N, C-alpha and C positions, 0 to 999 in steps of 0.2 A: 356489391363487398370479391373479391372473386380471393381465390388461396394464395395469385404469390400479395401479395401483402402482410402472409402470413408463416412470414419463411421458415420461420421452427414449426410448426405444422406441416409443411410441404417434407420438410425434411423424412417428418418420421413419417408420411404419408407412402412418399421412391425412399419409403428403407428398409423396401429386398431389393434396389438394387444390391451387388456386387461392384465397389464401387474400383478394387484393388482390380482384379479381374480386367475391367478392361481399361484405365488405364496400364493392364498386363498387355494385355488391345489393341493399345496405338503405338506403344516404347514396341512390338513385333514387329512391326506394320514400317513402326522409321527405321525397320533393323533392315527391314526387307526391301523394301519399297524407294526411299529418302537415297535421294541423289543433294541434295543440301548438307552443306558445312554446321549451320545454323540451326541449334538447339531447345532454341527460344519460340517459346510456341504461344497459341491465343489458343482459348478459351470461346469460342465462341456462343449465345448464350447458351450462360454463363449461370444462369442459374444462382443455389446458392452459395455457388463452388467447392462441392467435394473434388469435383476431378482434380481441380484447377492445386489444391490443398495437396490432395496424394505424392502427386508428379515434383508438386513446390518440396516436397518431404523426398523426393528422389533425387533430387538436384537442376532440377529442370529451375527453368524462369519460364513462366507460365505469368500473362495478361490476358486477361475476359471485358467479359461483355453484355448484357444483357439489354432488355427495355425498358424492365422493373425496378424502382429506385432501392422499390425495401428488398429486393433480392441484389441487392449492388451493395446492400446498407451492412447487410449480410454476413454473403462474399467475406466482405474488406474487414471484421470481425474476424475472419475465423481465418483469413491470414494472418492479418496483426496477430490472436491466438498462440495461428503455427509457430511465426516469427519469417515469413519470411515481406519477402520486398516486390510487390504487384501492380500494378497495375489495374483497376479496374475502373468503369467506366456506363453512363447509361448512353444505348445510343441502340439502330434500327439495321434489321441486316445488313438491310440492301439500302443501305446511307454511313455506316459506318468508317466513322476516318482516322488512321493510325499516323506517327510519325516515326514507326521501325520499323523493320522488319521482320521476321519468322520462318521461320525453317516447319516447324509444326503448324495446322491449327486443325480445333475441330466441335464437331456439334453434336453433339445429342442429346436421349431423348426425344430426340425426333421436332425438334425445336427448328428445320429447315419445314418440315407440314408449317407451320405457317407461314413462310409467302406465297400469296396464294395466287397469284398469276407468275405468269409467260418473263412480261416486265421484270416484278420485284425480284425472280427468280436470274434473271439474267444478268439484274443489278448488281447482283450480292455477289457473284461470279468477279463482276467483270468489278471490283471493290476487293475484292479476297484476292484476282489475282495482282493485284496492289502492293496488296498484302506481305505475302508469298515469297520469299529468295527461289527461282527454277528449282526445279529438284524438288525444292519443296511440299509436304503431301499432306492430304485433306481429306478426314475422316470422318463421311454424317453417315448417324443413324435415323433414318430414318422410319412408318409405317409398313411393314411384311404386305405388300397389293390384294394378299390374297383375303384378308382377313375382311376387305373388301370389294370384292368382287364374287367370293363365292358364298358357299356360308358353309365354309368352314373355318371362323377365329382359332386364327390363335392362338389366341391371351383373349385374358378376360381383359374388365376393364373394370368391373365391380371386387372390391378387396380392400377385407382390415387391417393394418397393422397398428403397431404400439411401442415405443417407449419412453424411458426412465418417469411413468407413469400419465402418460401422455397416449390414447387413445384415436385412431384418425378410422374413418367409416367415408368409404366414395364412391361414391356412380357416377364415373364418366363420362360412362354410356346415358346416364336422366335424357331420356326427352329428344334419343338425338335426331335426326333431316335424315335421310334418302341421302348418296349420292348422286351429285348434279351432273346425266352423266356429259351435257358442255364444258363449265368447269373445273367437274370430281373438286367442285370445294361443300361440305359435309361442314355438321355441325350439335351441336349438343346446352343440354345449362346442366354440367355435371354439379353433384349433389352434393357435399362434405360433411356429415358427421364431427365432432372432435372431443370432448371429455380429456379432457383435464383439470388436475387439482377442486371438483366436484363441478365444476360447473362446465355445461355442458352450450356449446355454443353451431348453428349451422351455418353456411355457405353454401349459397346458390350462384349462378354464377355461368355468361354466357361463353362458348367455348366455339372459334369457327377455322375451322383446319382446311389441305388441301390431299388429296391420292398419287400421289406419284406412280409412275407407272415406269415397273423396267426401262426399256427401250425408249420411254419418254425419257425418263432421266440421262439417259446415251445419249438422245439427243439434243437436250439441253449441255450436256459434256459437251459435250462435238461445238456445236453452236458455237462457247463462250470464245474458240480459239486460245485459252491456256493451260487446260487443262488436257487431261491424259485418262481415261479410267483407265484403273492395275488391277483393281480386285476388286470382288461382287460378295458380303457372308449372308449366312440368315444369320447370324449369333454371334456373341464376341466369345467361342469357341472353335481355334489355330483351324476345326481341322470343317468344321461345316462351311460350307459351300449355298450359297440363297439357292434352292430352289425350295420345289411343294414337298418337300416331306412337315412334319410331325418338327424332328431339328431348329428345321428355318423358321422361324420366328418374324426375324429379321432382314430390312432392308441395310444393310451397313455397306457401304462403296471408301474406298478407298481413288480417292484421285491423285496426280501431279504433276505440280501444274512448270510448264511445258517451259 
């Protein structure tokens, strides 16, 4: 079982996200760093489509893909319900194919961390380079490296959210393994408890991802030959730089297609 097979509950679990603020951030970065006139957007690892719907309502044409068929199906229902015309499909970050170009791409909620090897990361950048027009930007949200190389984590991975009578309790760090010092990979067995209309359901899943350090990302971006790093932020608040302060709780990188 996986939470990704229950997109309704996924949305409740991650209801703490300020999607409007995050979309504001993307728009601001377009204004600051994009030199492309193409306003079409690509939502990489789009999940349930919350961001693409908000941006679609703001007038952008937004496409997206995700590895989970259930998430894509749910995102399509959201887009249809909002009266949006969008292309959504099931695909991998390191092997996706598109037949059109974009001026903006974004990959939020640490989707990039699921590229486990240098080869997968390089293949992803190559695919994205073919999808983004020169001057277009790519916004990527990753885990802050501090969360895994110090004893001062900036986030909690155990939380509870509720909406519309549904309660979801999440322990994403359940049975977490230490970060492998060679591969930088780590894993856990997240436990999710769901209460919905008097029914209780428990989900236990397997999660494995990679921790990317800032200098490591800089090298991967440079090695791609197609992107340049133009900004590094610690949160979706525009005045928060990436650093080791408590206000810097994510690693959000803005790249531009050369």
